[in-house]
N, C-alpha and C positions, 0 to 999 in steps of 0.2 A: 295643778301646779303651773305657777308662771316660769316664764324664764328667767326672773329673779326672786331670791328668797324674800325679799320684802318690796312691795311695790307701794306706790304713791299716787294717789287721785285726789281730784279736787271738787267739791260741790260749793260752789261759791266761797264762802270764807272758811270753809271745813274742810281740813286736810284730814285724809283718811290713810293710815298705813297699815296695809295687810300682809299678816305673815302666812307664808305657806311654801313649804319646802317639801309639799306630797306627803308627809308622814307625821313626824310629832312635834314639828316646828321647833327642832331643838336648838339651843343657843351656842351654836358652833362659831367659830371665828369668823366665818363667812358670812351666817346671819347676822352677827352683830354688827359687822361692816355694813352689810345691806341695809341694816335698820338706822345707822350712823346716816349713812348716804341720804337716805330719805329725809331724815330730820334736819339735815341741812340745809334742804327746800323749804322747809315748814317756816310760814312766817312767826315772828316772836313777838311783834308789836300789835298785832290785831289776830281776829279769829280764833278758832280753837281746834282741837286734834282728836282723833279717833283712832286707837289701838286696836285692830281684831285679828282674828285667825281663820284658819280654814274650817268649814262644817266640823264640828265633833272635837275638836281639839285648838284650843287657845296656844297652850305651850307645855311642854312636859319637862323643861328645865335644859340643864346643860347638857351636852353630848357625851351619854355615858361611853360611848365608844373610845372618847379620847380620855375619859376619866380611867377606864380600865385598861387602858394600854400602857401605863406605868411610865410613860414618858411625863417626867416632871415638869420639864421647861414647857413642854407643850398645853401642860394641864393648867400650869400657872398663867402663861399668856391668855389662854382660853378665859380662866376665871376672871383674870384682873379687867379684861376687855368687856365682858359681862358686868363686873360690879362697876365699871366707869360708866356703861351705857345705861344702865339703870341709876345711877347717880344724875345723869345728863335728863333721864326722861323725870325723876322727882323733882327735879329742880327747875323743869323746863317753864318758861315763864309766862306762857298761855294757860288755859285749862285743858285738861286732857281727860277724856272720857273712855273707858275701857268696854268694847263689846265683848265679852268673854264667850266665844261660839262653842265651846265644850269643854273637856278638861284643862285645867290649869294646876300642873303639879311642880313643885320645888319653885326654880326660877320663875315659872310660870304664875304661881301664886305672888312671887315677890314682885313681879312685873305689876300685877293688878293692883298690890300696896302703894306702886309709885304713882299711881292715875288718881284724879278728883273725883272721878263718880264711875261706878263700875256697873254695868249690866251683865247679865247672864241669861242662858238660855235653860228651859224647861227640858228635862230629861236625866238620864242616868248619868250624871257627870259629876267628875270631882274634883275638888281643888284642896290644897293643903301644902304646908311643910312636911315632906315624907322622911326628912335626912335622918331622923334618929333611929329609922326602921331599916335605914339603907348603910348605918354606920358612919356617917358623915358629919362633920363638925360645920354648924351655921356660922359662917365669920361675920364678924362686926358688921361690913358693909350690907350685909341684906339681914342680918338680924335686927339692926335698927329700924329698918322697914316695916318689918312683921310688928314690932313693939310698938311702933307708931299708930299702926293703924286698928290694930284687933282689939277688941272689946275687953276690957279688965277681966271679966270672969272666964274669958277663954285663953288668956296668956299661955298658962301652963299646958292646957290641953292642946294648943294649937302648935306651939313649939315644942317643949319636951315630951310631950305625949304624942305629938305626930299625928294629931286627928285628921282624918279626911273627911272633908264637910260636901255632901251634895249641895248643888248651888244654891237651892231654897236656903237651907238651915245655916249657908255661910252669911247670911245676911245679918242673924243674930249674932255673928262672931265677929262682924266688921268688916268681912272681907269681901262682902258684895253688898251693893246697894239695893238692886232691884232685880226681879227675875221675869223674862217674857217669854212668849213662845216663839222658837227657831224663827220664822218668818217674819215676825216682827223686830227682831233684835237691830238690824241696820236701822230700821223706822224709828225705833225709840232712840237710839243713840245720836242719829241725826238730829232730832228735834231737840234732845238736850244739848247738843254740841251748839246748836243754832243759839239757846238761851244762854249759854255760858258764852259765847263769843260776843255777846253784848257788854260784857264786863269791860269797864275802863282801863285804858293803858294810859300811863305808867302804873294807876292804883292798883290793879288787879296784881301785877308784876311784883310790885313792892311788898305789898302787903304779904303774898304768898311768901317772897323770900323770907320776911319778917317770921311768919307761921313755922315754917320749916328749918329756920336756922339752926337750932341746937342739933337737930337730927342731921341736916345735911353737913353740917361742920363735924360731927362725928364719923359720918360715912366718908367724907373725904380725906379725913385723919388716918382712918382706918387703912383707905387705900393706899396713901403715901407710905405707911408701915409696911403693908404687904409687899410693895415694889422693893423696899430695901432689903428683903429678907432673901 
């Protein structure tokens, strides 16, 4: 674990955000703030971005201690902050590569859905939206993300069926693009990020915005609705 929950490093024109809270990389208010602080420093007109986690854990989702506390204002604040962060990442104007270093559960899976290319590691790791098994509703701001990314034949299985996928099998579901040995994860991610960094500006930014417009609009509209409740 580093001093910060999320750290930013640079390799030439590749920005790398690493999540590490020493445990499950949960999306607490503090984690969300740390990631936003990193994003503030990432170029938006050149290069590309990699998001990764700690060995064995990409992210296990929202902080369950906050959710189980029953503190409704705190839960709402944490949730809205997380939704806004994912919206920011989903709409980020440069290419984003996910280097999924282990488990990606709940919001960890939705974070993967925000990225343009997803690497995972070989091993006994799972990803998926388990909300139906924990008696939680998947709200529109994140439901739209998985509906956008997941393969048609897996829509029911991954959302209402709450299927948890080994990372290799998540490729068929559309939640993962490639799986590599753990010691090759960052090598592969950096190689892909370097390739995507060659995409032109502003052509990439403008085309990406058009490609995701309907989903991004639905997400932002849903977030505004939740803020008024």
